[in-house]
Jmol script that loads the backbone (N, CA, C; Angstrom):
load data "model"
ATOM      1  N   MET A   1      -5.263 -33.219   8.170  1.00  0.00           N
ATOM      2  CA  MET A   1      -5.233 -32.066   7.319  1.00  0.00           C
ATOM      3  C   MET A   1      -4.211 -31.071   7.852  1.00  0.00           C
ATOM      4  N   GLY A   2      -3.424 -30.518   6.921  1.00  0.00           N
ATOM      5  CA  GLY A   2      -2.436 -29.509   7.289  1.00  0.00           C
ATOM      6  C   GLY A   2      -3.093 -28.153   7.455  1.00  0.00           C
ATOM      7  N   LYS A   3      -2.424 -27.312   8.166  1.00  0.00           N
ATOM      8  CA  LYS A   3      -2.959 -25.990   8.424  1.00  0.00           C
ATOM      9  C   LYS A   3      -2.911 -25.117   7.167  1.00  0.00           C
ATOM     10  N   GLY A   4      -1.847 -25.237   6.355  1.00  0.00           N
ATOM     11  CA  GLY A   4      -1.758 -24.444   5.132  1.00  0.00           C
ATOM     12  C   GLY A   4      -1.384 -23.009   5.430  1.00  0.00           C
ATOM     13  N   LYS A   5      -1.468 -22.178   4.418  1.00  0.00           N
ATOM     14  CA  LYS A   5      -1.134 -20.767   4.585  1.00  0.00           C
ATOM     15  C   LYS A   5      -2.322 -20.023   5.175  1.00  0.00           C
ATOM     16  N   ASP A   6      -2.035 -19.174   6.135  1.00  0.00           N
ATOM     17  CA  ASP A   6      -3.081 -18.342   6.720  1.00  0.00           C
ATOM     18  C   ASP A   6      -3.469 -17.243   5.743  1.00  0.00           C
ATOM     19  N   VAL A   7      -4.740 -16.920   5.706  1.00  0.00           N
ATOM     20  CA  VAL A   7      -5.212 -15.873   4.811  1.00  0.00           C
ATOM     21  C   VAL A   7      -4.871 -14.509   5.399  1.00  0.00           C
ATOM     22  N   ARG A   8      -5.070 -14.341   6.699  1.00  0.00           N
ATOM     23  CA  ARG A   8      -4.772 -13.068   7.351  1.00  0.00           C
ATOM     24  C   ARG A   8      -3.376 -13.129   7.952  1.00  0.00           C
ATOM     25  N   ILE A   9      -2.558 -12.122   7.623  1.00  0.00           N
ATOM     26  CA  ILE A   9      -1.195 -12.080   8.140  1.00  0.00           C
ATOM     27  C   ILE A   9      -0.964 -10.775   8.893  1.00  0.00           C
ATOM     28  N   ARG A  10      -0.022 -10.786   9.831  1.00  0.00           N
ATOM     29  CA  ARG A  10       0.341  -9.589  10.591  1.00  0.00           C
ATOM     30  C   ARG A  10       1.338  -8.778   9.793  1.00  0.00           C
ATOM     31  N   VAL A  11       1.153  -7.465   9.773  1.00  0.00           N
ATOM     32  CA  VAL A  11       2.073  -6.569   9.085  1.00  0.00           C
ATOM     33  C   VAL A  11       2.428  -5.407  10.013  1.00  0.00           C
ATOM     34  N   ILE A  12       3.563  -4.779   9.737  1.00  0.00           N
ATOM     35  CA  ILE A  12       4.012  -3.621  10.502  1.00  0.00           C
ATOM     36  C   ILE A  12       4.022  -2.422   9.568  1.00  0.00           C
ATOM     37  N   LEU A  13       3.396  -1.332  10.002  1.00  0.00           N
ATOM     38  CA  LEU A  13       3.349  -0.095   9.233  1.00  0.00           C
ATOM     39  C   LEU A  13       4.330   0.902   9.845  1.00  0.00           C
ATOM     40  N   GLU A  14       5.127   1.568   8.997  1.00  0.00           N
ATOM     41  CA  GLU A  14       6.153   2.492   9.468  1.00  0.00           C
ATOM     42  C   GLU A  14       5.981   3.842   8.797  1.00  0.00           C
ATOM     43  N   CYS A  15       6.139   4.918   9.566  1.00  0.00           N
ATOM     44  CA  CYS A  15       5.985   6.283   9.056  1.00  0.00           C
ATOM     45  C   CYS A  15       7.091   6.588   8.044  1.00  0.00           C
ATOM     46  N   ILE A  16       6.703   7.100   6.873  1.00  0.00           N
ATOM     47  CA  ILE A  16       7.709   7.393   5.859  1.00  0.00           C
ATOM     48  C   ILE A  16       8.377   8.745   6.107  1.00  0.00           C
ATOM     49  N   SER A  17       7.735   9.644   6.835  1.00  0.00           N
ATOM     50  CA  SER A  17       8.340  10.942   7.141  1.00  0.00           C
ATOM     51  C   SER A  17       9.484  10.796   8.140  1.00  0.00           C
ATOM     52  N   CYS A  18       9.336   9.948   9.122  1.00  0.00           N
ATOM     53  CA  CYS A  18      10.380   9.737  10.132  1.00  0.00           C
ATOM     54  C   CYS A  18      11.582   9.012   9.538  1.00  0.00           C
ATOM     55  N   VAL A  19      11.337   8.112   8.597  1.00  0.00           N
ATOM     56  CA  VAL A  19      12.427   7.351   7.987  1.00  0.00           C
ATOM     57  C   VAL A  19      13.267   8.254   7.100  1.00  0.00           C
ATOM     58  N   ARG A  20      12.649   9.215   6.432  1.00  0.00           N
ATOM     59  CA  ARG A  20      13.356  10.098   5.504  1.00  0.00           C
ATOM     60  C   ARG A  20      14.273  11.089   6.203  1.00  0.00           C
ATOM     61  N   LYS A  21      14.033  11.392   7.473  1.00  0.00           N
ATOM     62  CA  LYS A  21      14.844  12.383   8.172  1.00  0.00           C
ATOM     63  C   LYS A  21      16.288  11.894   8.258  1.00  0.00           C
ATOM     64  N   GLY A  22      17.195  12.776   7.932  1.00  0.00           N
ATOM     65  CA  GLY A  22      18.615  12.430   7.947  1.00  0.00           C
ATOM     66  C   GLY A  22      19.213  12.555   9.338  1.00  0.00           C
ATOM     67  N   ALA A  23      20.514  12.387   9.440  1.00  0.00           N
ATOM     68  CA  ALA A  23      21.211  12.465  10.721  1.00  0.00           C
ATOM     69  C   ALA A  23      21.260  13.895  11.249  1.00  0.00           C
ATOM     70  N   ASN A  24      21.207  14.887  10.344  1.00  0.00           N
ATOM     71  CA  ASN A  24      21.296  16.281  10.780  1.00  0.00           C
ATOM     72  C   ASN A  24      19.983  16.795  11.361  1.00  0.00           C
ATOM     73  N   GLU A  25      18.867  16.183  11.020  1.00  0.00           N
ATOM     74  CA  GLU A  25      17.574  16.608  11.578  1.00  0.00           C
ATOM     75  C   GLU A  25      17.295  15.845  12.860  1.00  0.00           C
ATOM     76  N   LYS A  26      16.654  16.513  13.793  1.00  0.00           N
ATOM     77  CA  LYS A  26      16.382  15.895  15.084  1.00  0.00           C
ATOM     78  C   LYS A  26      15.134  15.027  15.006  1.00  0.00           C
ATOM     79  N   SER A  27      15.272  13.748  15.307  1.00  0.00           N
ATOM     80  CA  SER A  27      14.149  12.814  15.327  1.00  0.00           C
ATOM     81  C   SER A  27      14.255  11.975  16.594  1.00  0.00           C
ATOM     82  N   THR A  28      13.142  11.870  17.314  1.00  0.00           N
ATOM     83  CA  THR A  28      13.163  11.117  18.565  1.00  0.00           C
ATOM     84  C   THR A  28      12.856   9.648  18.359  1.00  0.00           C
ATOM     85  N   GLY A  29      12.330   9.265  17.196  1.00  0.00           N
ATOM     86  CA  GLY A  29      12.006   7.871  16.958  1.00  0.00           C
ATOM     87  C   GLY A  29      11.270   7.681  15.649  1.00  0.00           C
ATOM     88  N   ILE A  30      10.832   6.452  15.427  1.00  0.00           N
ATOM     89  CA  ILE A  30      10.087   6.107  14.224  1.00  0.00           C
ATOM     90  C   ILE A  30       8.747   5.522  14.650  1.00  0.00           C
ATOM     91  N   SER A  31       7.666   6.082  14.127  1.00  0.00           N
ATOM     92  CA  SER A  31       6.325   5.614  14.459  1.00  0.00           C
ATOM     93  C   SER A  31       6.031   4.305  13.737  1.00  0.00           C
ATOM     94  N   ARG A  32       5.578   3.294  14.483  1.00  0.00           N
ATOM     95  CA  ARG A  32       5.222   2.005  13.895  1.00  0.00           C
ATOM     96  C   ARG A  32       3.888   1.537  14.452  1.00  0.00           C
ATOM     97  N   TYR A  33       3.079   0.967  13.570  1.00  0.00           N
ATOM     98  CA  TYR A  33       1.802   0.382  13.941  1.00  0.00           C
ATOM     99  C   TYR A  33       1.790  -1.078  13.516  1.00  0.00           C
ATOM    100  N   SER A  34       1.089  -1.911  14.260  1.00  0.00           N
ATOM    101  CA  SER A  34       0.926  -3.321  13.928  1.00  0.00           C
ATOM    102  C   SER A  34      -0.532  -3.561  13.580  1.00  0.00           C
ATOM    103  N   THR A  35      -0.782  -4.283  12.483  1.00  0.00           N
ATOM    104  CA  THR A  35      -2.143  -4.561  12.041  1.00  0.00           C
ATOM    105  C   THR A  35      -2.166  -5.873  11.267  1.00  0.00           C
ATOM    106  N   GLN A  36      -3.327  -6.233  10.754  1.00  0.00           N
ATOM    107  CA  GLN A  36      -3.474  -7.442   9.957  1.00  0.00           C
ATOM    108  C   GLN A  36      -4.041  -7.074   8.591  1.00  0.00           C
ATOM    109  N   LYS A  37      -3.721  -7.901   7.591  1.00  0.00           N
ATOM    110  CA  LYS A  37      -4.308  -7.700   6.268  1.00  0.00           C
ATOM    111  C   LYS A  37      -4.649  -9.053   5.676  1.00  0.00           C
ATOM    112  N   ASN A  38      -5.609  -9.036   4.759  1.00  0.00           N
ATOM    113  CA  ASN A  38      -6.011 -10.243   4.061  1.00  0.00           C
ATOM    114  C   ASN A  38      -5.097 -10.419   2.846  1.00  0.00           C
ATOM    115  N   ARG A  39      -4.396 -11.525   2.791  1.00  0.00           N
ATOM    116  CA  ARG A  39      -3.417 -11.776   1.737  1.00  0.00           C
ATOM    117  C   ARG A  39      -4.056 -11.833   0.348  1.00  0.00           C
ATOM    118  N   HIS A  40      -5.273 -12.344   0.255  1.00  0.00           N
ATOM    119  CA  HIS A  40      -5.935 -12.486  -1.047  1.00  0.00           C
ATOM    120  C   HIS A  40      -6.509 -11.168  -1.559  1.00  0.00           C
ATOM    121  N   ASN A  41      -7.047 -10.349  -0.673  1.00  0.00           N
ATOM    122  CA  ASN A  41      -7.655  -9.083  -1.084  1.00  0.00           C
ATOM    123  C   ASN A  41      -6.623  -8.003  -1.375  1.00  0.00           C
ATOM    124  N   THR A  42      -5.522  -7.964  -0.624  1.00  0.00           N
ATOM    125  CA  THR A  42      -4.489  -6.946  -0.804  1.00  0.00           C
ATOM    126  C   THR A  42      -3.129  -7.626  -0.961  1.00  0.00           C
ATOM    127  N   PRO A  43      -2.806  -8.097  -2.171  1.00  0.00           N
ATOM    128  CA  PRO A  43      -1.525  -8.777  -2.359  1.00  0.00           C
ATOM    129  C   PRO A  43      -0.332  -7.816  -2.337  1.00  0.00           C
ATOM    130  N   GLY A  44      -0.562  -6.534  -2.639  1.00  0.00           N
ATOM    131  CA  GLY A  44       0.515  -5.549  -2.643  1.00  0.00           C
ATOM    132  C   GLY A  44       0.776  -5.020  -1.245  1.00  0.00           C
ATOM    133  N   GLN A  45       1.684  -4.036  -1.172  1.00  0.00           N
ATOM    134  CA  GLN A  45       1.995  -3.444   0.119  1.00  0.00           C
ATOM    135  C   GLN A  45       0.864  -2.543   0.586  1.00  0.00           C
ATOM    136  N   LEU A  46       0.616  -2.560   1.885  1.00  0.00           N
ATOM    137  CA  LEU A  46      -0.436  -1.769   2.496  1.00  0.00           C
ATOM    138  C   LEU A  46       0.081  -0.355   2.772  1.00  0.00           C
ATOM    139  N   GLU A  47      -0.746   0.649   2.531  1.00  0.00           N
ATOM    140  CA  GLU A  47      -0.382   2.042   2.759  1.00  0.00           C
ATOM    141  C   GLU A  47      -1.579   2.755   3.381  1.00  0.00           C
ATOM    142  N   LEU A  48      -1.418   3.253   4.606  1.00  0.00           N
ATOM    143  CA  LEU A  48      -2.500   3.905   5.337  1.00  0.00           C
ATOM    144  C   LEU A  48      -2.028   5.221   5.924  1.00  0.00           C
ATOM    145  N   LYS A  49      -2.961   6.169   6.103  1.00  0.00           N
ATOM    146  CA  LYS A  49      -2.660   7.411   6.797  1.00  0.00           C
ATOM    147  C   LYS A  49      -2.970   7.196   8.276  1.00  0.00           C
ATOM    148  N   LYS A  50      -1.932   7.339   9.114  1.00  0.00           N
ATOM    149  CA  LYS A  50      -2.060   7.153  10.556  1.00  0.00           C
ATOM    150  C   LYS A  50      -1.409   8.352  11.251  1.00  0.00           C
ATOM    151  N   PHE A  51      -1.683   8.505  12.544  1.00  0.00           N
ATOM    152  CA  PHE A  51      -1.100   9.595  13.311  1.00  0.00           C
ATOM    153  C   PHE A  51       0.300   9.214  13.770  1.00  0.00           C
ATOM    154  N   CYS A  52       1.272  10.062  13.484  1.00  0.00           N
ATOM    155  CA  CYS A  52       2.652   9.859  13.934  1.00  0.00           C
ATOM    156  C   CYS A  52       2.885  10.752  15.140  1.00  0.00           C
ATOM    157  N   ARG A  53       3.212  10.162  16.263  1.00  0.00           N
ATOM    158  CA  ARG A  53       3.390  10.967  17.479  1.00  0.00           C
ATOM    159  C   ARG A  53       4.710  11.726  17.480  1.00  0.00           C
ATOM    160  N   TYR A  54       5.653  11.336  16.638  1.00  0.00           N
ATOM    161  CA  TYR A  54       6.931  12.041  16.558  1.00  0.00           C
ATOM    162  C   TYR A  54       6.839  13.246  15.624  1.00  0.00           C
ATOM    163  N   CYS A  55       6.110  13.119  14.526  1.00  0.00           N
ATOM    164  CA  CYS A  55       5.878  14.242  13.603  1.00  0.00           C
ATOM    165  C   CYS A  55       4.738  15.127  14.100  1.00  0.00           C
ATOM    166  N   ARG A  56       3.902  14.583  14.957  1.00  0.00           N
ATOM    167  CA  ARG A  56       2.715  15.244  15.516  1.00  0.00           C
ATOM    168  C   ARG A  56       1.700  15.639  14.439  1.00  0.00           C
ATOM    169  N   LYS A  57       1.524  14.741  13.438  1.00  0.00           N
ATOM    170  CA  LYS A  57       0.512  14.956  12.410  1.00  0.00           C
ATOM    171  C   LYS A  57       0.204  13.627  11.737  1.00  0.00           C
ATOM    172  N   HIS A  58      -0.852  13.607  10.923  1.00  0.00           N
ATOM    173  CA  HIS A  58      -1.215  12.403  10.179  1.00  0.00           C
ATOM    174  C   HIS A  58      -0.304  12.280   8.966  1.00  0.00           C
ATOM    175  N   THR A  59       0.374  11.137   8.852  1.00  0.00           N
ATOM    176  CA  THR A  59       1.301  10.897   7.749  1.00  0.00           C
ATOM    177  C   THR A  59       1.027   9.524   7.142  1.00  0.00           C
ATOM    178  N   THR A  60       1.638   9.265   6.007  1.00  0.00           N
ATOM    179  CA  THR A  60       1.492   7.973   5.345  1.00  0.00           C
ATOM    180  C   THR A  60       2.394   6.956   6.005  1.00  0.00           C
ATOM    181  N   HIS A  61       1.825   5.802   6.312  1.00  0.00           N
ATOM    182  CA  HIS A  61       2.581   4.676   6.883  1.00  0.00           C
ATOM    183  C   HIS A  61       2.538   3.537   5.885  1.00  0.00           C
ATOM    184  N   ASN A  62       3.716   3.010   5.533  1.00  0.00           N
ATOM    185  CA  ASN A  62       3.823   1.914   4.576  1.00  0.00           C
ATOM    186  C   ASN A  62       4.174   0.614   5.284  1.00  0.00           C
ATOM    187  N   GLU A  63       3.806  -0.479   4.663  1.00  0.00           N
ATOM    188  CA  GLU A  63       4.118  -1.809   5.195  1.00  0.00           C
ATOM    189  C   GLU A  63       5.607  -2.083   5.018  1.00  0.00           C
ATOM    190  N   ILE A  64       6.225  -2.672   6.047  1.00  0.00           N
ATOM    191  CA  ILE A  64       7.632  -3.058   5.969  1.00  0.00           C
ATOM    192  C   ILE A  64       7.754  -4.553   6.152  1.00  0.00           C
ATOM    193  N   LYS A  65       8.875  -5.098   5.714  1.00  0.00           N
ATOM    194  CA  LYS A  65       9.149  -6.529   5.894  1.00  0.00           C
ATOM    195  C   LYS A  65       9.577  -6.777   7.325  1.00  0.00           C
ATOM    196  N   LYS A  66       9.238  -7.960   7.856  1.00  0.00           N
ATOM    197  CA  LYS A  66       9.644  -8.312   9.217  1.00  0.00           C
ATOM    198  C   LYS A  66      11.072  -8.775   9.247  1.00  0.00           C
TER     199      LYS A  66
END
end "model"
wireframe off; spacefill off
backbone 0.3
color backbone group
């Protein structure tokens, strides 16, 4: 029997506030979190509110492609 597609996959969440900052604004980095999601239950992109240590507040983190 083949292994097939895994139901749970690893995803990377990235802060949308840090990504939006342009070159003229000072940013020390981009906050990223690693987590897992169930492919069948959440087929769309994952969006969670997490703490960004660079913005120093809770912001929306979206799933990015690897």
